[in-house]
KELUMTI-350565 format. One record per residue: residue number from 1; residue in three letters; x, y, z of N, C-alpha, C, O in turn. Coordinates in steps of 0.2 Angstrom, whole numbers. Each point is the difference from the previous one (the first is absolute). Example, Ala and Ser with C-alpha at 12.3 -4.5 7.8 and 13.67 -1.06 7.14 Angstrom:
BEGIN
 seq type n_east n_north  n_up ca_east ca_north ca_up c_east c_north  c_up o_east o_north  o_up
   1  ALA     66     -28    39      -4        6     0      4       6     0      5      -1     3
   2  SER     -7       6    -7       4        6     1     -4       5     3      3       6     1
//
This chain:
BEGIN
 seq type n_east n_north  n_up ca_east ca_north ca_up c_east c_north  c_up o_east o_north  o_up
   1  MET      4      -6     2      -4        6    -1      5       7    -2      6      -1     1
   2  GLU     -9       6    -5       4        4     1     -1       5     6     -5       1     2
   3  TRP     11       3    -1       0        3     7     -6       7    -1     -3       3     4
   4  THR      3      -1   -10      -6        5    -1     -8      -2     0     -4       4     2
   5  SER      4     -11    -3      -6       -4     1     -1       0     7     -6       2     2
   6  ILE     10      -4     2       0       -1     8     -1       6     3     -3       1     5
   7  ILE      6       4    -8      -2        7     4     -7       1    -3     -4       2     4
   8  ALA      2      -2    -9      -7        2    -2     -5      -5     4     -4       3     4
   9  ILE      4      -7    -4      -4       -7     3     -2       3     9     -5       1     2
  10  PHE     13       0     0       0        1     6     -4       7     3     -4       1     5
  11  SER      6       4   -11      -6        5     3     -7      -2    -1     -4       2     4
  12  LEU      3      -4    -8      -8       -3    -1     -2      -2     7     -5       2     2
  13  PHE      9      -6     1      -1       -4     6      1       6     6     -4      -1     5
  14  TRP      7       6    -5       1        5     4     -8       3     1     -4      -1     4
  15  VAL      5       4   -10      -7        5     0     -6      -5     3     -5       2     3
  16  LEU      5      -7    -6      -6       -5     3     -1      -1     7     -6       0     3
  17  SER     13      -1     0       0       -1     7     -2       7     4     -3       1     5
  18  ALA      7       4    -8      -2        7     2     -8       0     2     -2       2     5
  19  PHE     -2      -3   -10      -7        1     1     -3      -6     3     -6       0     3
  20  LEU     10      -5    -3      -3       -7     6      1       4     6     -5       0     4
  21  VAL     10       3    -1       2        0     8     -2       9     1      0       2     6
  22  MET     -3       1   -11       0        8     4     -6      -1     3     -1       5     4
  23  PRO     -3     -10    -3      -6        1     4      1      -2     8     -4       3     4
  24  PHE      9      -6    -3       1       -6     5      4       8     6      5       4    -2
  25  GLY     -8      -4     8       4        3     4     -3       8     1      1       3     5
  26  MET     -5      -2   -12      -3        8     3     -4      -1     3     -3      -6     0
  27  ARG      3      13     4      -7        1     4     -3       8    -2      4       4    -3
  28  THR    -10      -4     4      -3        6    -5      2       6     8      2      -1     5
  29  VAL     -6       7    -8       1        5     4     -4      -1     6      2       0     5
  30  GLU     -8      -2    -6      -4       -1     5      1      -6     6     -1      -1     6
  31  GLU      5      -4    -9       2       -5     5      7       3     3      2      -5     4
  32  GLU      1      10    -5       5        4     4     -2       4     4      4       3     3
  33  GLY    -11       0    -3      -3        3     4      2       7    -2      0       5     4
  34  HIS      1      -2   -11       2        6    -2     -6       3    -2     -4      -4     1
  35  GLN      2      10    -4      -5        2    -4      3       0    -7      5       0    -2
  36  ARG    -11      -1    -1       1        0    -7      0       7    -4     -5       5     1
  37  VAL      9      -4    -5       2        7    -4     -7       0    -5     -2      -6    -2
  38  PRO     -2      12     1      -5        0    -4      1      -2    -9      3       4    -3
  39  GLY     -6      -9     2       1       -2    -6      4      -7    -1      0      -3    -5
  40  GLN      3       1    12       3       -6     1     -4      -6    -2     -6       0     2
  41  VAL      8      -5    -5      -3       -7    -1      0      -2     8      3       2     4
  42  ASP     -9      -7    -4       0       -4     6      6      -5     1      2      -1     6
  43  SER      0      -2   -11       5       -5    -1      7       3     1      5      -4     1
  44  ALA     -4      11    -2       6        1    -1      6      -1     7     -2       0     6
  45  PRO      7      -1    -9       4       -5     8      3       7     3      1       5    -3
  46  ALA     -1      -6    10       2        6     3      8       0     0      2       3     5
  47  GLN      2      -5    -7       7       -2     0      1      -3    -6     -1      -6     1
  48  PHE      4       9    -8       2       -4    -4      8      -2     0      4       5    -1
  49  ARG     -2     -11     1       8       -1     0      1      -4    -5      0      -7     1
  50  PRO      2      10    -6       3       -4    -6      5      -5     0      1      -5    -3
  51  GLY      3       9     6       6       -6     2      0      -6     4      5      -4     0
  52  ARG    -10       4     4      -3       -6     2     -3      -4    -5      1      -6    -1
  53  ILE     -5       9    -3      -2       -4    -6      4      -1    -4     -2      -5    -4
  54  ALA      8       8     2       4       -2    -4      4      -7     2      0      -5    -3
  55  VAL      1       6     8       4       -5     4     -5      -7    -2      3      -5    -3
  56  ARG    -10       5     6      -3       -6     0     -1      -2    -8     -2      -6    -1
  57  ALA      2      11    -3       0       -3    -7      4      -3    -3      0      -3    -5
  58  THR      6       5     8       7       -2    -3      1      -6     3      1      -4    -4
  59  ILE     -3       2    10       0       -7     4     -5      -4    -5      3      -5    -3
  60  LEU     -8       6     2      -5       -5    -3      2       0    -7      0      -5    -3
  61  ALA      2      11    -1       2       -2    -5      6      -4    -3      0      -3    -5
  62  VAL      5       3     9       6       -5     0     -3      -7     1      2      -4    -4
  63  VAL     -7       2     9      -3       -6     0     -3      -3    -5      1      -5    -2
  64  MET     -5      11    -1      -4       -4    -7      4       0    -5     -1      -4    -4
  65  PHE      7       9     3       3        0    -7      4      -7     4      1      -4    -5
  66  ASP      2       1     9       3       -5     1     -4      -6     0      3      -4    -3
  67  LEU     -8       4     4      -4       -6    -3     -1       0    -7     -1      -6    -3
  68  PHE      1      12    -1      -2        0    -6      7      -3    -4     -1      -4    -5
  69  TYR      5       7     6       8       -2    -1      1      -7    -1      1      -3    -5
  70  ALA     -2      -1    12       1       -7     1     -5      -4    -5      2      -5    -3
  71  ASN     -9       8     2      -3       -4    -6      2       1    -6     -1      -4    -4
  72  TYR      5      10     3       2        1    -8      7      -5     0      1      -3    -5
  73  VAL      3       3     9       5       -5     1     -2      -8    -1      3      -4    -3
  74  PHE     -8       4     7       0       -9     2     -7      -2    -3     -3      -6     1
  75  GLY     -1      11    -4      -4       -2    -5     -7      -5     5     -1      -5    -2
  76  TRP     -1       8     8      -5       -3     3     -7       1    -3     -3      -5    -1
  77  ILE      2      10    -1      -9        2    -3      3       3    -6      4       5     0
  78  GLY     -7      -8    -7       1        3    -5     -5       1    -5     -6      -2     2
  79  VAL      6       3    -6      -7        2    -6     -4      -6     0     -6       0     1
  80  GLU      9      -6    -2      -4       -7     1     -3      -2     4     -5      -5     0
  81  ASN      7       9     6      -5       -2     5     -6       4     3     -4      -1     5
  82  LEU      4       7   -10      -6        5     1     -5      -3    -4      1       1    -6
  83  ASN     -7      -3     9      -6       -2    -3     -6       6     2     -4       0     5
  84  LEU      5       4    -9      -5        7     1     -7      -2    -2     -4       2     4
  85  PHE      2      -5    -9      -5        0    -2     -3      -7     0     -5       0    -3
  86  GLY      7      -4     6      -4       -6     3      1      -5    -5     -4      -5     2
  87  ARG      8       5    -7      -1       -6    -5      4      -4     2      6       2     2
  88  PRO     -7      -9    -3       2       -6     2      9       0    -4      1       2    -5
  89  PRO      3      -4     9       6        1    -4      0      -6    -5     -3      -5     1
  90  THR      7       6    -6       0       -3    -7      6      -6     1      6       2     2
  91  THR     -7      -8    -4       7       -4     1      1      -3    -8      5      -3    -1
//
């Protein structure tokens, strides 16, 4: 696998991971006991910590990319193993 492909695939995993871990650990303004600013959404976080999200996303992206790369090297699951439309396999 080319190194440019590795960077591109890891970047996709990282962005997906960032969106997956973003809601965990967030507390709203009301949960913190503060007053909302006029026009603020009810679900807005009281303290947005992008560094913590980036670290969590990086850890999850590394795990997911490792599994992807191991599957690429060892060929555990291939296209021939996917049966998306429920047709019986041809022999």
